[in-house]
N, C-alpha and C positions, 0 to 999 in steps of 0.2 A: 531037581531038588524042590520039594514042596515047601510051603511057608513054615510048617512045623520043624522040618529038618534044618531050614535056613536059620531060624531063631535059635535052635539048640546049638548049632555049630558056632554061630557068632556070639552067643552068650558065653560059650566056653572060651572063645578067643579073647573076648573082652576080659573075662575073669583072669585068664592066664597073663595077659598083658598088664592088667591093673596090678596084679600081685608083683610082677617083676618091676614095674615102674615105681611103685611105692617103696618096694624093698630097696631099690637103687637109691632113691631119694633119702630114705631113712639111714641107710648104711653110710652114705657120704656125709651126712650131717652129724652122725654119732661120733665120728672120728675127732671132731673138734668141739662137740657139745656133749661130752661124756656125762656130765651131771644131770642132763635131762634125757638120757638114753631110754630110761624106763617110760617116760611120757611119749617119746617118739614111737616106741614099740607098740604102745596101745593105739596110737593113731593108725599104724599099719593094720592092727587087728580090726579096728573099726571100719576099715575099707573092704574087708573080706566077705562080709555076710549079706550084702545087698542082693536084690533080684536082677540087677543090671537093666531095669526097664528103661531108664533114661539113656543109657549107652546104646541099647538096641534102637531107641527112637532116632538117634543120630544116624545109625546105619539105614534105617527105613527112609529118613529124609534124604539121604544120599541117593537111594534107589529112586525116589520120587522124581528127582531132577535128572535122572538118566545116568547116574554113576555106575560104573562097572567093576572097578577095582576095590571090592569091599574090604579086603584085608588092609588096604591103605587107610580106610576110614576108622579102623579100630583105635588108633591113637587118639583122635578127637573124641571118640566114644569114651575112652578111658578118662580123658580130661573132664568130661561131663560127670562121670561117676565120682571123681575126686571132689569136684565142686559140690555134688550132692551130699557126700559124706561130711564135707567141711561145713556146709551151711546148716546141716543137722546138728552139729556140735553147738552152734549158737541157738538153734531152735529149741534144743533140749534145756539149755540154760533158761531161756525165756519161759518155757512151759513147766520148768521144775520137774522134768521127766528123768527119773533115775534109771530107766531101762530103754534100750534101743536095739533092735535086731537080735533079741534074745540074749543080750549081754548088758553089762553096765554101760550107761551113757558115758561119754568121754569125761565130762566134768565130774560126774559122780565117782568114776574110777580114780580120777586125779585127786578127789577128796581123800579117798582111801590111801592112795600113794603118799599124800602129804602127811596123813596121820601116822603111817608106818615109818616114814623117813625122818620126820621132824617131831613126832609125838604131838602134832597139832590136835586141838580139841575144839568142838563147837564151831563158832563163827569163824575162827581162824582157819580151820580145816576147809570150811565152805569157801572162804575168800581165796585161799590158795588154789583150790580145785577150779573155781570159776575163772580166776585170773589166768591160770595156765591154759584152760580150755579155750578162752577167748583168743589167746595168742596162737594156739594150735589151729583153731579154725581160720584165723586170718592167714597164717602161713599156708594152710591147705588151699585156700582160695587163690592166692597168688601162684602157688605151685601148679594149680590146674591151668591157669593162663599160660604159664611157661611150657607145660606139656603140649598144649594146643599149638603154641607158636613154633614149636620144633617139629611139627608134623610134616609129612613129605608131600606137600602140595605147592604149586607155584606161589611165589611171594605175594602177588596181588590178591589171590584167593585166600591165602592164609591171613593176610592183614584184614580182609573183609570179615573172615570168620572170627578172628580175635575180637574185632570191634563189636560184632554181634554178640559174642559170648560175654563180653564185659557189660553190654547192655542188659543181657539176661540176668547177670549177677546183680547189677544195680537195681533193676526192676523188681527182682525177687526180694531184695533187702528193703526196698520202700514198701512193697506189699506186706512184708512182715511188720514194718513199723505201723501200718494202718491196722493190722490185725491186733497189735498190742494196744493201739489207741482206742478202738471202738468199745471195749468193755467198760471204759471209764464214763461212757454215756449211759447213765443208769436207766433212763426212760426208754422204752421200746420205740416210741415215736421219734426220739432224737437220733436214732440210727436207722437209715433207710435200707431198702433192698438193694439200691444202687451201691451203698457203702459195702454191703456184704459181697455183692458181685465184684466190686473193685478188688477186694481181698482175694477172692477166688481166681480172678484173672491175672492180677499182678504178682501174686505169690505162687499159688499152687499150679495153675495152668502154665505159667511162664516157665517154671523149672521142670515140670512134669511132661508137658506136651509141646507147647509152642516153641520154646527155646531149643530143645534138642533136635526137633524136626527141622527147624529153620537152619540150625547150624549144619546139619548134614546136607541139606539142600544147597546151601552156599558153597560147600566143598565140590559140588557138581555143577557149579555156575548157574544156579537157578535164576530165572528172570523175576521181575517185580510182581507179575501176576501170580506166579506160583507162590512166591513168598507171602503175598496178601491172602491167598486162599488157605495156605498152611496156617496162618495166624487165626483166621476165622475158625478153621477146623480145630486147631489146638486149644483155643480159648473155650470152645464149647465142650470138647472132650475133657479138658482139664477141670472145668467147672463141674461136670458130671462126676468126675473122679472124687473131687472134694466133698460133694454132697453125699456121695455113697460112703465115703470115709466117715462122715459125721454120723451116719446111720449104724456104724459098727457098735455103737453104744448098746444096741438091742441084743447083741450077741454076748455082751459082757457077763450077764448073770449065768448064762448056760455054760460058758467055758472061760474061766478066769484063772490063769496061771501066772506065777510071779515073773516069768520070763517074757510075758507079752505086754504090749502097749496098754496103758491105762486109758480105756476109751471114755472114762468119765472126766478126763483131764479138761475137756472143753467146758464142762459145767463148773469144775473147780476154778478155772481161770476166767469164768464168765464170758467166754468167747461168744461173739455174735455170729450165730449160724442161722440158716433158714429153718432148721429143725426147731430151735428154741423160739425163734420169732413166730413161726406158724402156731406153735403151741400156745404162746401167750396171747395171740390174737384170736384163738379158736373160740367158737361159740358152743363147742361140744363139752367143754369143762367149765365149772363155775369159778367165781372169783376166789373162793377159798382154796380151790385146787391150784389156781394160778399163783396165789400167794405162797402156797406150800412149795411149788416148783421153784419160784424165785428164791425162797428161803434155803433151798438145797444147793443153790449156786454159790460159788465162792468158798467152798470148804471141802475137805476130804470126807467122803461119805462112807458110812458104815454099810454093811450088807443090806439091812432092812431099809435104809434110806435110798439105796440104789434101786431096790425093788419098787419103792414108792415113786421115785422119779420115772422109772421105765413105765410104770402103770399109768401115770398121768400123761406122759408123752404119747403113749399108744392110744389112750382114750381121746386125746385131743384131735386125732386125725392128722397130726403133723407128719407122721411117717409116710402116710399115703400121699400127701401133697408133695413131699420131697421126692418120692419115687416117680411121681408124675413129672416133676421138674427134671429129674435125671433123664427120663425117657425123652423129653423134649430136646434137651441139649445133645443127647446121643443121636437123635434123628437129624438134628440140624448139622451135626458133624458129618454124618454119613451122606447127607444130601450133597456134600461137596466132593465126595470121593471121585466121582466120574470126571470132574473138572481138574482134580489134582493129579490123578494117575495117568501115566503115559502108556501103560500096557497091562495085560492081565496079571503079570507077575508082581508088579508094584502094587496093584490093587489087592492082590492076595496078602501081601505083606502088611498093607495098611489096615485091612480088615482084621488080620491076626493081632496087630498092635491094639486096635480098639478092644478086641476080646481080652487082651492082657490087662488093659487099663480099667475097664468097667465090667 
């Protein structure tokens, strides 16, 4: 079985197991929590449409440490996918994102449910939706830990895996806090590249690459050296992933559909990214253009304003600098592959994973 077939097979296994696991959880809770059954049903729907990238990373990490019983690693992969869906509930509240994975974000759908059930309006509907979504996200996070704790591995390994998983959840949450904090520093010089990098590593890289890969490796009893190399690999690849995600703003004008993520959300929320930092530091645009770009941050943009923002960002050379930074992080990650992989098969899986991420 080559890497493509392996990924296809295990993505299908993760999806099937995820569906059954969440369905069982929701069904058991609905029996005694009848009045929130509609909210629970939407949590089930929110878990169905992901790409399973993090779950597959758990499987890859398991292979890197010499694991052989891949189907046994599916439950931990499912736990990570539930964590991913749950933390995105909170992330969408923070970013005020009404769409996620081609459907209403959980808090936004809960707003609608509240209006329909109780005839809520305005702020009351928003408060209901956000409050219920926070609770659902919290419940999902603890359920993810429960799923992992019940996986079929020796007790000592399971405990170590659970502790690592909790650390991933904690680190991601703190990274999210820093991401929220930085936009309040108005001056570019008050927020350093180290600050931006800390967000990328502690938030995105942790739950996209480092966390799931390390979790899988622990399940196959990885040693400290492998865990350290996986962290270096994951931090670099995850950072590349985040910077590439920031550049999706350049595709927004060409294809913008209501079901897709709003790639201008970072400007709206004044997020500190390498893209915006490099643009505001650029000598290729004048002070008037920089002031225009800064003036477009912090608000919902009309079409012509989006075109203006894209034009200034492109002219600044920030996109090219970001692509160079992505390449550097990917190269650093790939330089560790020979030290991480134990055979040609695990190497093929890790290279395939790199391809999926960036």
